[in-house]
C-alpha positions in Angstrom: -0.4 60.9 32.6 -3.7 60.0 30.1 -4.4 62.9 27.5 -7.9 64.4 27.8 -10.2 64.6 25.1 -13.2 66.6 25.1 -16.4 65.1 26.1 -18.1 63.2 23.2 -21.8 62.7 24.5 -23.0 61.3 21.4 -22.4 57.5 20.2 -21.5 58.6 16.8 -18.6 60.6 18.0 -17.1 58.7 20.8 -13.7 56.6 20.3 -14.2 53.1 19.7 -14.0 50.7 23.2 -11.4 48.5 21.5 -9.1 51.7 20.8 -9.5 53.1 24.3 -8.9 49.6 25.8 -5.5 49.4 23.6 -4.4 52.8 24.8 -5.4 52.0 28.5 -3.3 48.7 28.6 -0.4 50.7 27.3 -1.1 53.5 29.9 -1.3 50.9 32.7 1.9 49.3 31.7 4.1 52.5 31.3 2.4 54.3 34.2 1.6 51.8 36.7 4.2 49.1 35.6 1.9 46.2 36.0 2.7 42.8 34.9 1.5 41.0 31.9 -0.8 38.7 33.8 -2.8 41.5 35.3 -2.8 43.1 31.6 -4.2 40.2 30.3 -6.9 39.8 33.0 -7.9 43.7 32.2 -7.9 42.9 28.6 -10.1 39.5 29.1 -12.6 41.2 31.4 -13.3 44.3 29.3 -13.6 42.0 26.2 -15.8 39.5 28.1 -18.4 42.5 29.0 -18.7 43.8 25.4 -18.9 40.1 23.9 -22.0 39.6 26.1 -23.2 43.1 25.2 -22.1 44.2 21.9 -24.3 47.2 22.0 -23.2 48.5 25.5 -21.0 51.3 24.0 -23.8 52.7 22.1 -24.7 55.1 25.1 -23.8 55.7 28.6 -27.4 54.5 29.7 -26.9 51.2 27.5 -23.4 50.7 29.1 -24.8 51.3 32.7 -27.9 48.7 31.9 -25.0 46.2 30.5 -22.7 46.5 33.3 -25.5 46.0 35.9 -26.9 42.9 34.0 -23.3 41.7 33.7 -22.7 41.9 37.2 -25.8 40.3 38.3 -24.8 37.0 37.0 -24.5 34.1 39.5 -20.9 34.5 40.2 -18.6 33.7 43.0 -17.7 36.9 45.2 -14.0 36.7 44.3 -15.0 37.0 40.4 -17.5 39.6 41.1 -14.9 41.8 42.9 -12.4 41.3 40.1 -14.7 42.3 37.3 -16.1 45.1 39.6 -12.2 46.6 40.1 -11.0 45.9 36.5 -14.0 47.4 34.8 -14.3 50.4 37.1 -10.7 51.3 36.6 -11.1 51.1 32.7 -14.3 53.4 33.0 -12.2 55.7 35.0 -9.7 56.0 32.3 -12.3 56.6 29.6 -13.6 59.3 31.6 -10.1 61.1 31.9 -10.1 60.5 28.2 -13.6 62.6 27.8 -15.2 59.5 26.5 -17.4 58.9 29.5 -19.2 61.6 31.9 -19.9 59.1 34.5 -18.5 55.9 36.0 -21.6 53.3 36.2 -19.4 51.4 38.9 -18.3 54.4 41.1 -20.5 53.5 44.1 -20.7 49.8 43.6 -19.2 48.1 46.6 -17.3 44.6 46.7 -19.3 41.5 47.8 -17.8 40.1 51.0 -15.6 37.0 50.6 -15.1 34.4 53.0 -11.7 33.7 54.3 -10.9 30.3 52.9 -8.9 28.0 55.1 -6.7 25.7 53.1 -5.6 23.0 55.8 -4.2 20.2 54.1 -3.0 16.9 55.8 0.6 16.1 55.8 0.1 12.9 53.9 -1.8 14.7 51.2 1.0 17.1 50.5 3.4 14.2 50.7 1.4 12.6 48.1 1.4 15.6 45.9 5.2 15.7 46.0 5.6 12.1 45.0 3.1 12.5 42.0 5.4 14.2 39.5 7.7 11.8 37.8 11.1 13.3 38.7 13.0 10.9 36.2 11.6 13.5 33.2 12.4 17.3 33.3 8.9 18.3 33.2 8.0 16.2 36.4 11.2 17.5 38.3 10.2 20.8 37.3 6.9 20.4 38.8 8.3 18.6 42.0 10.5 21.6 42.5 7.8 24.4 41.8 5.6 22.6 44.3 8.4 22.2 47.0 9.4 26.0 46.3 5.9 27.2 47.0 5.2 25.3 50.2 8.6 26.2 51.5 8.3 30.0 50.9 4.9 31.0 49.8 6.0 32.5 46.6 3.1 33.4 44.2 2.9 31.5 41.0 3.0 34.5 38.8 6.3 35.0 40.8 7.9 31.6 40.9 7.2 31.0 37.1 9.3 34.3 36.2 12.4 33.4 38.3 15.6 32.8 36.4 18.9 30.7 37.6 20.4 33.9 38.6 17.7 34.4 41.4 18.8 31.3 43.1 21.8 31.2 45.6 22.8 27.6 46.6 25.4 28.8 48.9 23.2 31.0 50.8 20.1 28.9 50.4 17.8 31.9 49.2 15.6 32.9 46.1 15.7 36.7 45.0 12.4 37.9 44.0 13.3 40.9 41.7 11.1 43.8 41.7 10.1 43.4 38.2 8.8 39.9 39.0 7.1 40.9 42.5 3.5 41.5 42.4 3.8 44.8 44.5 7.0 45.7 42.7 9.0 45.5 45.9 11.9 42.9 45.7 12.2 40.4 48.5 14.6 37.6 49.3 13.3 34.4 50.5 15.3 31.7 52.7 14.7 28.4 51.5 15.4 24.6 53.1 17.8 22.5 52.2 15.5 20.0 50.3 14.4 23.0 47.9 18.0 24.0 47.4 19.0 20.6 46.4 15.9 20.3 44.2 16.5 23.6 42.3 20.2 22.7 42.1 19.2 19.5 40.2 16.6 21.3 38.0 19.1 23.8 37.0 21.8 21.3 36.3 19.8 19.3 33.6 18.7 22.5 31.5 19.6 22.4 27.9 23.1 23.7 27.3 21.9 25.7 24.5 19.4 27.8 27.0 20.7 31.1 28.1 20.5 32.7 31.4 17.2 34.6 30.7 15.4 31.4 30.3 13.3 30.8 33.3 14.0 28.1 36.0 10.6 26.8 35.5 10.1 26.4 31.9 8.7 24.0 29.5 11.0 21.3 28.2 11.5 23.5 25.1 12.7 26.5 27.0 9.4 28.2 26.9 7.9 30.2 29.7 5.2 28.5 31.8 2.3 30.5 32.6 0.0 30.1 35.6 -2.8 28.6 33.6 -0.4 25.8 32.3 0.8 25.5 35.9 -2.8 25.4 37.3 -3.6 22.3 34.7 -0.2 20.7 36.0 -1.6 20.9 39.7 -4.9 19.8 38.7 -3.4 16.6 37.0 -1.5 15.7 40.0 -4.5 16.4 42.2 -6.7 14.0 40.1 -4.0 11.3 40.3 -3.9 11.5 44.2 -7.7 12.1 44.6 -7.9 15.7 46.0 -8.4 19.0 44.9 -5.8 22.0 45.1 -5.0 25.0 43.2 -1.4 26.4 42.8 -2.3 29.4 44.9 -3.6 26.8 47.7 -0.2 26.1 48.5 1.0 29.7 49.1 -2.1 29.4 51.9 -0.7 26.4 53.2 2.8 27.8 53.6 1.3 30.9 55.6 -1.0 28.9 57.7 1.8 26.4 58.7 4.3 29.3 59.0 2.2 31.0 61.5 1.2 27.8 63.4 4.9 26.6 63.6 5.6 29.8 65.4 6.5 32.6 62.8 5.2 36.1 63.6 3.0 38.0 61.6 5.7 40.5 60.3 7.8 37.7 59.3 4.8 36.3 57.4 4.2 39.6 55.7 7.5 39.7 54.5 7.7 36.4 53.1 4.4 36.6 51.1 5.3 40.1 50.1 2.1 41.7 51.3 2.3 45.5 50.9 0.3 45.9 54.2 -0.9 43.9 57.0 -4.4 43.5 55.7 -4.0 40.0 54.0 -1.6 38.9 56.6 -4.2 39.4 59.3 -6.5 37.1 57.6 -4.1 34.2 58.0 -3.6 35.1 61.7 -7.5 35.0 62.2 -7.6 31.6 60.7 -4.8 30.4 62.9 -6.5 31.9 65.8 -9.7 30.3 64.8 -7.7 27.0 64.8 -6.7 27.7 68.5 -10.1 28.5 69.7 -11.4 25.1 68.1 -8.6 23.4 69.8 -9.4 25.2 72.8 -13.0 24.3 72.9 -11.8 20.6 72.6 -9.2 20.3 74.9 -9.5 23.1 77.6 -8.4 21.5 80.9 -10.8 23.9 82.8 -13.7 22.6 80.8 -12.7 19.1 81.8 -12.2 19.7 85.2 -15.7 21.5 85.6 -17.4 18.7 83.8 -15.6 16.1 86.1 -16.6 18.1 89.2 -20.5 18.4 88.0 -20.3 14.5 87.3 -19.1 14.0 90.9 -22.0 16.3 92.5 -24.6 14.5 90.5 -23.3 11.0 91.7 -23.7 12.2 95.1 -27.0 13.7 94.9 
């Protein structure tokens, strides 16, 4: 637990926010076991606030004014919600440490986000899969990670941390360890024959000097592949084929197609690694919306009624 300091209402006696942030990140890593990407997001979000408002830590009123102006920017709802959650959690820690008496974001609500249906045509996905040059290590790596994501819905942050021991060619499975999984719950994902073949090929061309802790999806020098670099790689391929997709969109494609092709919601939840059904229900709702749209276009009853009305009008 965080150690409690005495309340320090005057700016001159308060601990510097940078020191608090360092302690906060260490606390989150030890107590909550969150991953490095999330820690980096906390660090970046808090630093951005104080970069824009250097005097925000001078007083609680100055902090409140700065936070309100910071969140009043014209930003997308997901960006707003991320800033809100990260800053509110940091301020809560500051209260526990006795550095703040109130949380300026305690009652602030998230903005409503629209469910983003990522429906991609088969020919676009085929073009994306053929874009990487599989004659190079980097191209083969990119092809295999695209294929794995479309096959399992694995998160980019999970896929890039997998090591060779997490892959079983004989069982055609990928194991996502708890330390890699976003929700810290391990899961095993079945994979197709094509994905198994691609993974076997990628692992077979690894440098002989690399040990088993080097990730499957690494740079040609054996360095870990982070989500930002992976995002840049996908963007290069998308520009090449004239489309726009993010790495996470491939996860959405898997979820929607998995459901459309007959998988039930519980199987989808397990595959995606959702802790609750809340996120999975969004995909189900999108698929149901697809069904409604198709029904509106192809309902036999609508066609029969229209045909009957047309005949009646002809007789009149």
